[in-house]
C-alpha positions in Angstrom: -102.9 -54.2 44.9 -99.9 -52.1 45.9 -98.2 -50.7 42.9 -94.6 -51.8 42.6 -92.0 -49.2 41.9 -90.8 -49.0 38.3 -87.4 -50.3 37.3 -86.2 -46.7 36.9 -87.3 -45.8 40.4 -85.7 -48.8 41.8 -82.4 -48.0 40.2 -82.6 -44.4 41.5 -83.3 -45.6 45.0 -80.4 -48.0 44.7 -78.1 -45.1 43.6 -79.5 -42.9 46.4 -78.8 -45.6 49.0 -75.4 -46.4 47.6 -74.3 -42.8 47.8 -75.7 -42.4 51.3 -73.8 -45.5 52.3 -70.7 -43.9 50.9 -71.4 -40.7 52.9 -71.8 -42.6 56.1 -68.6 -44.5 55.5 -66.5 -41.5 54.8 -67.8 -39.1 57.4 -69.2 -41.2 60.2 -66.9 -44.1 59.7 -64.0 -42.6 61.7 -66.3 -42.2 64.8 -67.5 -45.8 64.4 -63.9 -46.9 64.1 -62.9 -45.1 67.4 -65.9 -46.7 69.1 -65.0 -50.1 67.9 -61.3 -49.9 68.9 -62.1 -48.4 72.3 -64.9 -51.0 72.8 -62.3 -53.8 72.1 -60.0 -52.3 74.8 -62.9 -52.1 77.3 -64.0 -55.7 76.6 -60.5 -57.1 77.1 -59.7 -55.0 80.1 -61.3 -57.2 82.9 -58.4 -59.7 82.9 -55.9 -56.9 83.0 -57.8 -55.2 85.8 -57.8 -58.5 87.8 -54.0 -58.6 87.5 -53.4 -54.9 88.1 -55.7 -54.7 91.2 -55.2 -58.2 92.4 -53.9 -57.2 95.8 -56.8 -54.8 96.3 -59.6 -57.2 95.3 -58.3 -60.3 97.1 -57.2 -61.0 100.7 -56.9 -63.9 103.1 -58.8 -67.0 102.0 -58.9 -68.9 105.2 -60.5 -67.9 108.5 -63.8 -66.4 109.7 -65.1 -63.2 108.2 -65.6 -60.4 110.8 -69.0 -58.5 111.0 -69.5 -55.6 108.6 -69.4 -53.3 111.7 -65.8 -54.3 112.4 -64.9 -53.7 108.7 -66.6 -50.3 108.7 -64.7 -49.4 111.9 -61.4 -50.4 110.1 -62.3 -48.1 107.2 -63.2 -45.2 109.5 -59.9 -45.5 111.4 -58.1 -45.6 108.1 -59.9 -42.5 106.9 -59.6 -40.9 110.4 -63.3 -40.0 110.3 -66.6 -41.2 111.7 -68.6 -40.9 108.5 -70.5 -44.1 107.5 -70.1 -45.4 104.0 -73.0 -44.5 101.6 -72.8 -48.1 100.1 -71.2 -51.4 101.1 -70.6 -54.4 99.0 -69.8 -57.3 101.3 -67.1 -59.8 100.1 -68.9 -62.3 97.8 -66.9 -65.2 99.1 -63.9 -66.1 101.2 -60.7 -64.6 99.7 -62.5 -61.5 98.3 -62.4 -58.1 99.9 -65.4 -56.0 101.1 -65.9 -52.7 99.3 -67.0 -49.7 101.4 -67.9 -46.7 99.3 -67.8 -43.1 100.5 -68.8 -39.8 99.0 -66.0 -37.2 98.4 -66.4 -33.6 97.3 -63.6 -33.9 94.7 -65.2 -36.8 92.8 -67.3 -36.6 89.7 -70.8 -37.9 89.0 -71.3 -41.6 89.8 -67.9 -41.8 91.4 -67.1 -43.0 94.9 -64.0 -43.4 97.0 -63.8 -47.1 97.7 -62.0 -48.5 100.7 -61.3 -52.3 100.3 -61.1 -54.2 103.5 -60.1 -57.9 104.0 -63.1 -59.2 106.0 -60.9 -61.8 107.8 -57.7 -59.9 108.7 -59.4 -56.5 108.8 -56.5 -55.1 106.7 -57.2 -52.2 104.3 -56.0 -53.6 100.9 -56.9 -50.7 98.7 -58.1 -47.1 98.4 -59.2 -46.0 95.0 -62.0 -44.4 93.0 -64.8 -46.6 91.5 -67.3 -45.6 88.9 -70.9 -46.4 88.1 -73.3 -49.0 89.3 -70.9 -51.7 88.2 -68.2 -50.2 90.3 -65.4 -50.4 87.8 -61.9 -49.5 88.8 -59.7 -46.6 87.4 -58.3 -48.5 84.4 -61.6 -49.6 83.0 -63.2 -46.2 84.0 -60.7 -44.4 81.8 -61.3 -46.7 78.9 -65.1 -46.4 79.5 -65.0 -42.6 79.5 -62.9 -42.6 76.3 -65.3 -45.1 74.6 -68.4 -43.1 75.5 -67.2 -39.5 75.4 -63.6 -39.2 74.3 -62.8 -37.9 77.8 -64.7 -34.7 76.9 -67.7 -35.0 79.1 -71.2 -34.4 77.7 -69.9 -32.8 74.6 -67.9 -35.9 73.8 -71.0 -38.1 74.2 -72.2 -36.7 70.8 -69.5 -38.7 69.1 -70.7 -42.1 70.4 -74.3 -41.2 69.8 -73.4 -40.2 66.2 -71.7 -43.5 65.7 -74.6 -45.6 67.3 -77.2 -43.6 65.4 -75.7 -44.3 62.0 -74.3 -47.8 62.6 -77.7 -49.6 62.3 -78.5 -47.6 59.2 -75.2 -48.4 57.6 -75.7 -52.1 58.4 -79.2 -52.3 57.0 -78.2 -50.3 54.0 -75.3 -52.6 53.4 -77.6 -55.6 53.5 -80.0 -54.1 51.0 -77.1 -53.2 48.7 -75.7 -56.7 49.0 -79.1 -58.2 48.2 -79.5 -55.9 45.2 -76.2 -56.8 43.6 -75.2 -60.2 45.1 -75.0 -61.8 41.6 -72.7 -59.1 40.2 -70.6 -59.3 43.4 -69.8 -62.9 42.7 -68.3 -62.0 39.4 -65.8 -59.5 40.9 -62.2 -60.6 40.9 -58.7 -59.1 41.4 -58.7 -55.7 43.0 -62.5 -55.5 42.8 -62.8 -58.5 45.1 -62.2 -56.1 48.0 -65.7 -54.8 47.4 -67.1 -58.4 47.5 -65.3 -59.1 50.8 -66.5 -55.9 52.3 -70.1 -56.7 51.4 -69.9 -60.3 52.6 -68.3 -59.4 55.9 -70.9 -56.8 56.5 -73.7 -59.3 56.0 -72.0 -61.7 58.4 -71.6 -59.0 61.1 -75.0 -57.4 60.5 -76.8 -58.8 63.6 -73.9 -57.9 65.9 -73.7 -54.4 64.4 -77.5 -53.9 64.9 -77.1 -55.1 68.5 -74.2 -52.7 69.2 -76.3 -49.8 67.7 -79.5 -50.6 69.6 -77.9 -51.1 73.0 -75.5 -48.2 72.5 -78.4 -45.8 71.8 -80.0 -46.7 75.2 -77.1 -44.9 76.9 -77.0 -41.9 74.5 -77.9 -38.4 75.6 -80.7 -37.5 73.1 -81.9 -40.7 71.5 -81.6 -42.5 74.9 -84.0 -39.9 76.4 -86.5 -40.6 73.7 -86.1 -44.4 74.3 -86.6 -43.9 78.0 -89.8 -41.9 77.4 -91.1 -44.5 75.1 -90.5 -47.3 77.6 -92.2 -45.3 80.3 -95.2 -44.7 78.0 -95.5 -48.4 77.2 -94.9 -49.5 80.8 -91.6 -51.1 80.0 -89.5 -49.3 82.6 -87.3 -51.3 84.9 -88.9 -51.7 88.3 -87.0 -50.5 91.4 -87.8 -50.9 95.1 -89.1 -47.6 96.4 -87.1 -46.3 99.4 -89.7 -43.7 100.3 -91.2 -44.2 103.7 -95.0 -43.6 104.2 -97.3 -43.7 107.2 -98.8 -47.1 106.7 -101.5 -46.3 109.3 -103.0 -43.6 107.2 -102.2 -44.6 103.6 -102.0 -47.8 101.6 -98.6 -48.7 100.4 -97.8 -47.5 96.9 -94.8 -49.1 95.3 -94.4 -46.1 93.0 -94.9 -43.5 95.7 -91.4 -42.2 95.5 -91.9 -41.4 91.8 -95.3 -40.0 92.2 -94.4 -37.8 95.1 -97.4 -39.0 97.2 -95.5 -40.3 100.2 -96.3 -39.0 103.7 -93.1 -37.9 105.5 -92.0 -39.9 108.5 -90.8 -37.4 111.1 -88.7 -39.7 113.2 -85.0 -39.2 112.8 -82.6 -42.0 111.7 -79.4 -42.5 113.7 -77.3 -45.1 111.9 -74.6 -47.2 113.5 -72.1 -49.6 111.9 -74.0 -52.5 113.4 -77.1 -51.5 111.3 -75.3 -52.7 108.1 -75.2 -56.2 109.7 -78.8 -56.0 110.6 -79.7 -54.9 107.1 -77.7 -57.7 105.5 -79.3 -60.3 107.8 -82.8 -59.0 107.1 -82.1 -59.0 103.3 -80.9 -62.6 103.5 -84.0 -63.6 105.5 -86.2 -61.8 102.9 -84.8 -64.0 100.1 -81.9 -62.1 98.6 -79.5 -65.0 98.1 -77.0 -63.6 95.5 -73.4 -63.5 96.7 -72.9 -60.1 95.1 -75.0 -57.6 97.0 -75.0 -53.8 97.8 -76.3 -52.2 101.0 -77.3 -48.6 100.7 -78.3 -46.9 103.9 -81.0 -44.1 104.1 -79.7 -40.6 103.6 -82.6 -38.9 105.4 -85.4 -39.6 107.9 -87.9 -40.3 105.1 -85.9 -43.0 103.4 -85.5 -46.7 103.8 -82.5 -48.9 103.3 -82.1 -50.3 99.7 -80.5 -53.7 99.5 -79.9 -54.8 95.9 -78.5 -57.9 94.2 -75.8 -56.8 91.7 -74.9 -60.0 90.0 -75.5 -59.4 86.3 -74.1 -62.6 85.1 -76.3 -65.4 83.9 -78.6 -66.2 85.5 -79.2 -62.6 86.3 -79.7 -61.7 90.0 -80.9 -58.1 90.4 -83.7 -58.3 93.0 -84.1 -55.4 95.4 -85.8 -54.8 98.7 -86.3 -51.7 100.9 -86.0 -52.0 104.6 -87.4 -49.8 107.4 -84.5 -48.2 109.2 -85.8 -49.2 112.7 -87.6 -52.5 112.4 -85.7 -53.8 109.2 -89.1 -54.9 107.9 -89.5 -55.0 104.2 -91.3 -52.0 102.9 -91.0 -52.7 99.2 -89.4 -55.2 96.9 -88.8 -56.1 93.2 -88.3 -59.5 91.8 -86.5 -59.8 88.4 -88.6 -62.8 87.5 -91.7 -60.6 87.5 -90.2 -57.8 85.4 -91.9 -57.0 82.1 -90.2 -58.8 79.2 -89.0 -55.5 77.7 -87.3 -54.6 81.0 -85.6 -58.0 81.1 -84.4 -57.6 77.5 -83.1 -54.1 78.3 -81.2 -55.5 81.3 -79.7 -58.4 79.4 -78.9 -56.2 76.4 -77.0 -53.7 78.4 -75.1 -56.4 80.3 -74.4 -58.3 77.1 -73.0 -55.0 75.5 -70.8 -54.5 78.5 -69.5 -58.1 78.3 -70.7 -59.2 81.8 -73.7 -61.4 81.1 -71.7 -64.5 80.1 -68.3 -63.6 81.3 -65.1 -64.2 79.3 -67.1 -65.9 76.4 -69.3 -62.8 76.1 -66.2 -60.5 76.1 -64.4 -62.6 73.4 -67.4 -62.8 71.1 -68.1 -59.1 71.3 -64.4 -58.3 70.8 -64.4 -60.5 67.7 -67.4 -58.6 66.3 -65.8 -55.3 67.0 -62.6 -56.5 65.4 -64.6 -57.5 62.4 -66.1 -54.0 62.3 -62.6 -52.5 62.2 -61.8 -54.8 59.2 -65.1 -53.9 57.6 -64.3 -50.2 57.8 -60.8 -50.7 56.4 -62.2 -52.7 53.5 -64.8 -50.0 53.0 -62.3 -47.3 52.8 -60.2 -49.2 50.3 -63.3 -49.9 48.2 -64.4 -46.2 48.3 -60.9 -45.0 47.4 -60.6 -47.2 44.4 -64.2 -46.4 43.3 -63.5 -42.6 43.5 -60.2 -42.9 41.7 -61.8 -44.8 38.9 -64.8 -42.4 38.6 -64.8 -40.3 35.5 -66.0 -36.7 35.7 -67.3 -35.9 39.2 -64.9 -37.6 41.6 -67.3 -37.6 44.5 -71.0 -38.1 43.4 -73.8 -36.2 45.0 -77.0 -37.5 46.5 -78.9 -34.7 44.8 -78.7 -36.1 41.3 -80.7 -39.3 41.9 -83.0 -37.5 44.4 -84.1 -34.9 41.9 -85.0 -37.7 39.4 -87.2 -39.6 41.8 -90.9 -39.4 41.3 -92.9 -37.3 43.8 -94.4 -40.3 45.7 -90.9 -41.7 46.2 -89.6 -38.4 47.4 -92.5 -38.0 49.9 -92.0 -41.5 51.2 -88.2 -41.0 51.7 -88.8 -37.6 53.3 -91.3 -38.9 55.8 -89.0 -41.7 56.9 -86.0 -39.3 57.2 -88.1 -36.8 59.3 -89.4 -39.6 61.6 -85.8 -40.9 62.1 -84.5 -37.4 62.7 -87.1 -36.8 65.4 -86.5 -40.1 67.1 -82.7 -39.9 66.8 -81.8 -36.2 67.0 -78.1 -36.5 66.4 -78.8 -38.6 63.3 -81.3 -35.9 62.2 -78.9 -33.0 62.6 -76.0 -34.8 60.9 -78.3 -35.8 58.1 -79.4 -32.2 57.6 -75.7 -31.2 57.5 -75.0 -33.9 54.9 -78.0 -32.6 52.8 -76.9 -29.0 53.0 -73.3 -29.8 52.0 -74.5 -32.1 49.2 -76.9 -29.4 47.9 -74.1 -26.8 47.9 -71.8 -29.2 46.0 -74.5 -30.0 43.5 -75.2 -26.2 42.9 -71.5 -25.5 42.4 -71.1 -28.4 40.1 -74.2 -27.4 38.1 -73.0 -23.8 37.7 -69.5 -25.0 36.7 -71.0 -27.3 34.1 -73.2 -24.6 32.7 -70.2 -22.2 32.3 -68.2 -24.9 30.5 -71.0 -25.6 27.9 
């Protein structure tokens, strides 16, 4: 039988967890608060974006749409250049505009200059920068950058990774603390009822907070890299149609050739014309890509095929892809979302749910409510911590070292192994935990020496 921890050990672990929870609230809480507030702004921005860019996104709703070649010619004349777009998103339906995306030397990573063309009137309705695979417009791009990196680039990404790394631990720790003392919490009244409300609200929001943390970590710089390696090792990576061309007369087709580096170069050159976008679109429709939202990406060199991808991430999700030979428009590779591994599907749905696109406005409102609840939870937590510290006698801010030193060796080893494993898997959590420990140890040493002098 497994030996149960003694009552004394249980109390020490409770004290240790309670003080760590306080540390997280005081020092990581501000970063979680910024992420929650900026996340609310991002989730509620689509309607504002629709209003602000309405004339760009929408055009004539009656008439016959012109071929993509004519729309590309309109964009080229507008830009006074003959360069073809590096991606085209045809108008999903009548009344929408076509998005033609061009590279520009002054743009950042994942940014494109988008020319919006009314497919019926062939009028340019907008010229702006779009960002990412979702093609968000400048307003939401600014909010997104602030949410993820505080407008500080890669350095700023540490803030959001810090928040996501500790949020799940704070949520689980809060649930354990609530379970440990739920009877005593019911007895609290008056000013102490703030603590009960904080605990109850935390339990109610716990699933949403765990979801925010898990999906947020997939985007992070350090933990996200570890998650990506783990998915690759377990075969959970999201499939993608390979655009690498191979000599099919001498080698069998390998759908992962582009990643393995085993493709045989095709030496024929590719001369693209605007009409090729119409050919690619027709070939994609004939091959079974039926989504209204679609993106055409032409080959950038002679060894590459076209990539045509469905980009409708609402429910039901439509993200199938095909690769097309640049001359014959024959399908050289394809992926079907229905055949994706379950883990890849869950990742796709989780990311889109986090972004508020999977179920549209309902998705956005529910996530905004959870984020607003998190803001209230943090506020209640600070009030509770402030009252607790003011009421404390002796040491105003307790250290973790005190209960840690009184733990039995087996408990110390178990906690240490868990902490080291988490630190390796989530490096930002590990480094920040080490900083917490160092600061706490220094405070404990200073307090111990002061106490010894006063004796």
